[in-house]
C-alpha positions as CSV (number, residue, x, y, z in Angstrom):
1,M,11.2,8.2,5.0
2,S,11.0,4.4,4.7
3,R,10.0,4.1,8.4
4,E,7.2,6.5,8.0
5,Y,6.1,4.7,4.8
6,A,6.0,1.4,6.7
7,E,4.0,2.9,9.5
8,Q,1.6,4.5,7.1
9,K,0.9,1.2,5.4
10,I,0.5,-0.6,8.7
11,R,-2.1,2.0,9.8
12,E,-3.8,1.5,6.5
13,A,-3.9,-2.2,7.0
14,L,-5.3,-1.8,10.5
15,D,-8.0,0.5,9.2
16,L,-8.9,-2.0,6.5
17,T,-9.2,-4.8,9.0
18,R,-11.0,-2.7,11.6
19,G,-8.2,-3.1,14.1
20,N,-7.8,-6.8,13.7
21,K,-4.0,-7.3,14.2
22,T,-3.8,-10.8,12.7
23,K,-5.6,-9.8,9.5
24,A,-3.6,-6.6,9.4
25,R,-0.4,-8.6,9.5
26,Q,-1.6,-10.9,6.7
27,Q,-2.5,-7.8,4.6
28,V,0.9,-6.2,5.1
29,I,2.6,-9.5,4.1
30,A,0.5,-9.6,1.0
31,W,1.5,-6.0,0.2
32,C,5.2,-6.9,0.7
33,A,4.9,-9.5,-2.1
34,E,4.0,-6.6,-4.5
35,D,5.7,-3.6,-2.9
36,T,9.5,-3.9,-2.5
37,K,9.7,-0.5,-0.9
38,L,7.5,-1.7,1.9
39,L,9.4,-4.9,2.3
40,Y,12.7,-3.0,2.5
41,A,11.2,-0.5,5.0
42,L,10.1,-3.3,7.3
43,S,13.2,-5.5,7.0
44,K,15.9,-2.7,7.1
45,P,16.2,-2.7,11.0
46,H,16.7,-6.5,10.9
47,L,18.9,-6.7,7.9
48,T,22.1,-7.3,9.9
49,G,20.6,-10.3,11.7
50,I,19.0,-11.7,8.6
51,V,22.3,-11.6,6.7
52,A,24.3,-13.0,9.7
53,H,21.8,-15.9,9.8
54,A,22.1,-16.6,6.1
55,V,25.9,-16.4,6.2
56,G,26.1,-18.7,9.2
57,R,23.7,-21.2,7.5
58,V,25.8,-21.3,4.3
59,A,29.1,-21.4,6.1
60,S,27.9,-24.5,8.1
61,G,26.9,-26.3,4.9
62,K,23.2,-26.1,5.5
63,T,22.1,-24.6,2.2
64,D,18.5,-25.8,2.4
65,P,16.3,-22.9,3.5
66,Q,13.6,-25.4,4.7
67,E,15.5,-26.7,7.7
68,V,12.5,-26.6,10.1
69,P,10.1,-29.4,9.5
70,H,6.4,-28.6,8.9
71,P,4.4,-28.8,12.1
72,A,2.2,-31.5,10.6
73,V,5.2,-33.8,10.3
74,R,5.9,-35.8,13.4
75,G,9.5,-35.7,14.8
76,E,11.6,-38.7,15.9
77,L,10.3,-38.4,19.5
78,D,6.7,-38.5,18.5
79,Q,6.7,-41.5,16.1
80,E,3.9,-43.3,17.9
81,G,2.2,-40.2,19.4
82,T,3.6,-40.9,22.9
83,F,5.7,-37.7,23.4
84,G,2.7,-35.5,23.9
85,M,1.1,-37.9,26.3
86,E,4.3,-38.0,28.4
87,I,4.1,-34.2,28.8
88,L,0.5,-34.4,29.8
89,K,1.3,-37.1,32.4
90,T,4.1,-35.0,33.8
91,I,1.9,-31.9,34.0
92,A,-0.8,-33.8,35.7
93,G,1.7,-34.8,38.4
94,G,1.7,-38.5,38.0
95,G,4.8,-39.4,40.1
96,T,6.8,-36.4,39.1
97,N,9.8,-34.9,40.9
98,Q,9.2,-31.9,43.2
99,F,11.3,-28.8,42.9
100,G,14.5,-29.2,44.9
101,Q,14.0,-32.9,45.3
102,E,15.2,-34.1,41.9
103,A,17.1,-37.3,41.8
104,Y,17.4,-37.3,38.0
105,G,14.7,-39.9,37.8
106,R,11.3,-40.7,39.0
107,P,11.0,-40.6,42.8
108,M,11.0,-43.8,44.7
109,K,7.9,-44.8,46.6
110,R,7.8,-43.5,50.1
111,Q,9.0,-45.9,52.7
112,G,7.4,-46.3,56.0
113,A,9.0,-44.6,59.0
114,S,11.5,-46.7,60.9
115,Q,10.9,-47.8,64.4
116,Q,13.7,-45.6,65.6
117,H,12.0,-42.6,64.1
118,I,8.6,-43.5,65.6
119,D,10.2,-43.9,69.1
120,A,12.0,-40.5,68.8
121,I,8.7,-38.8,68.0
122,R,6.9,-40.5,70.8
123,L,9.7,-39.5,73.2
124,M,9.4,-35.8,72.1
125,A,5.6,-35.9,72.5
126,E,6.0,-37.4,76.0
127,K,8.5,-34.7,77.0
128,S,6.2,-32.0,75.6
129,K,3.3,-33.3,77.7
130,S,5.5,-33.5,80.9
131,K,6.6,-29.9,80.6
132,K,3.0,-28.6,80.8
């Protein structure tokens, strides 16, 4: 019964918002504040996980429910606003490692080919020409 009730209320919210899922979610949340039957119907399948999380949080000594900082608050890594710029530089490819070529640091600048390498390539090219 409770599952059907929750589905009925969700359909009603979708009808009210003309199919807008985001607004329907907001409507259902608003209804949950007033309708405990709806809140229970929605949370019942997840109750074991919710309780396990709460017990683990209290057992570890973290009793503050607001553990996650608000997104507007900058973290330790972003005190000067540099963390985001580092990500952008990495994505843009400014001297980043290539997959499979990681050396756990920025790659060193390419060195020129050694004379021994140049001589070996010339020798291979000459042999290739002489076979034709």
